[in-house]
BABA-645333 format. One line per 8 residues: number of its first residue (from 1); their letters; for each residue y negated, z negated, x negated of C-alpha. Coordinates in Angstrom, 1 decimal. Each point is the difference from the previous one (the first is absolute). Layout:
# BABA-645333
NUM = A = Y Z X  ...
END
This chain:
# BABA-645333
1 = MQDTIQII = -85.0 -37.6 -61.1  0.2 3.7 -0.6  -0.2 2.5 2.9  2.2 2.6 -1.7  3.8 0.5 -0.4  1.4 1.4 -3.2  3.6 1.1 -0.5  1.0 0.0 -3.6
9 = PVTQIKEI = 3.6 1.0 -0.9  1.8 -1.9 -2.6  1.8 2.7 -1.9  1.1 -1.7 -3.3  3.2 -1.7 1.4  3.3 0.9 -1.6  3.1 0.8 1.9  1.1 -3.2 1.7
17 = RSGDDLSS = 3.4 -1.5 -0.6  1.8 -2.9 1.6  -1.3 -3.3 -1.4  -3.4 1.4 -1.0  -2.9 -2.4 0.4  -2.3 2.1 2.3  -3.0 -2.3 -0.4  0.1 0.3 -3.8
25 = LISEALKK = 0.5 3.8 0.2  -2.9 0.3 2.5  -2.3 -2.1 -2.2  0.9 2.0 -3.1  -0.7 3.3 1.9  -3.4 -1.3 1.2  -0.9 -0.9 -3.6  1.0 3.5 -1.2
33 = QDIALADS = -2.2 1.6 2.6  -2.8 -2.5 -0.7  0.0 -1.2 3.6  -1.3 -3.6 0.5  1.0 -1.7 3.2  -2.7 -1.7 2.1  0.2 -2.6 2.7  1.2 1.4 3.3
41 = DILVITQK = 1.7 3.0 -1.6  3.1 1.2 1.9  2.8 1.5 -1.9  2.3 2.3 2.0  3.5 0.1 -1.6  2.7 2.5 1.0  3.1 -1.6 1.6  2.1 2.2 -2.3
49 = IVSKAEGR = -1.1 -1.6 -3.3  0.4 -3.5 1.5  3.5 1.0 1.2  0.9 1.5 -3.4  -1.3 -3.1 -1.9  2.0 -2.3 2.4  3.2 2.0 -0.5  0.0 1.3 3.5
57 = VVDLKTIT = 1.3 3.4 -1.1  3.5 1.0 1.1  2.2 2.8 -1.3  1.5 1.7 3.1  3.2 0.6 -2.0  0.6 -3.8 0.4  -0.2 0.1 3.8  3.1 0.4 2.2
65 = PSPFAEKI = -1.2 1.3 3.5  1.5 -1.5 3.1  1.6 2.3 2.6  -3.2 -0.4 2.1  -2.2 1.1 -3.0  2.3 2.9 -0.5  -0.4 1.1 3.6  -3.8 -0.4 0.0
73 = GKKYTKDP = -0.2 1.8 -3.4  2.0 2.9 1.3  -2.1 0.3 3.2  -3.3 -0.1 -1.8  1.1 1.7 -3.2  -0.9 -3.1 -2.1  2.0 -1.5 -2.9  2.2 -2.6 1.8
81 = RYVELILQ = -0.5 -2.4 -3.0  -3.7 0.2 0.7  0.6 -0.6 3.7  2.1 -3.0 -1.0  -2.8 -1.5 -2.0  -2.4 0.6 2.9  2.4 -1.9 2.3  0.3 -2.8 -2.5
89 = ESKRIVRM = -3.7 -0.4 -0.4  -0.7 0.1 3.7  -0.1 -2.7 2.6  0.3 2.6 2.7  -0.3 3.8 0.5  -2.9 0.9 2.2  0.6 3.7 0.2  1.8 2.9 -1.7
97 = DHGVIISE = -1.3 3.5 0.4  -0.5 3.1 -2.1  1.7 -1.5 -3.0  -2.2 -3.0 -0.1  1.3 -3.5 0.7  -2.8 -2.3 1.3  1.0 -3.6 -0.6  -1.3 -3.5 0.0
105 = TYHGFICA = 0.6 -1.6 -3.4  0.8 -3.7 -0.6  -3.7 -0.4 -0.9  -0.9 1.1 3.5  -1.4 3.4 -1.1  0.6 3.0 2.2  0.4 3.0 -2.3  1.9 3.1 -0.7
113 = NAGIDASN = 3.3 -0.4 -1.8  -0.5 -3.8 -0.4  -2.7 0.8 -2.6  2.6 1.3 -2.5  -1.7 2.4 -2.4  2.0 2.7 -1.8  -3.0 1.8 -1.6  -0.9 -0.3 -3.7
121 = IGEKNNVA = 2.5 -2.8 -0.7  1.4 1.5 -3.2  3.7 0.6 0.3  1.1 2.5 2.6  2.1 -2.4 2.1  -2.4 -3.0 -0.2  -2.0 -1.3 2.9  -2.6 -2.8 0.2
129 = LLPKDPDA = 0.4 -2.7 2.7  -3.0 -2.0 1.2  -0.7 -3.2 -1.9  1.9 -3.0 1.5  -3.2 -1.9 0.6  -3.1 2.2 -0.5  -2.4 -2.9 0.8  1.5 -2.1 -2.7
137 = SAKRIQEA = -0.1 2.9 -2.4  -3.7 0.6 0.7  -0.7 -3.7 -0.4  1.7 -0.1 -3.4  -1.9 3.0 -1.2  -3.3 -1.4 1.4  0.4 -3.4 -1.6  0.8 1.5 -3.4
145 = LQKESKKE = -2.9 2.5 0.0  -2.4 -2.7 1.3  1.0 -2.4 -2.7  -0.6 2.6 -2.7  -3.1 1.5 1.4  -1.6 -3.2 1.4  -0.9 2.1 3.1  0.9 -0.3 3.7
153 = LGIIISDT = 2.1 3.0 0.9  1.8 1.5 2.9  3.4 1.8 -0.3  1.4 2.5 2.4  3.5 1.3 -0.4  -0.1 3.5 1.6  2.4 2.7 0.8  -0.4 2.8 -2.5
END
């Protein structure tokens, strides 16, 4: 067992689209960078690429806000369609203050804006929702990468 920690970014991954096989893309990128996986390696994968691959990107133009979302959007100067998605992705609202909606998601996560991410998604009106089942997503990626590498690996899906 080593007594050091190394953080090695995987930089050779293309723009992720709905339906992409993340484990294959990660494996290809590792090969391009000449990175060999070892037993007990832990790969940290951003939630955003998992969401994009799983088709959890929504165009705000397709969302019709409820009157409540309109009211909250006006009060906190937020796009009411964005507020509507936050409400749809939340089990409950914990707190609203200073333009941030703290909610509990259906996963049980307490986070800002139900974990919905509007940064670096591509199209102007697109937002990424959290994966439906991040544990299952991590397990699928783990099993595929372990099968190919013949190594025991850990997978963490992390907020970007």
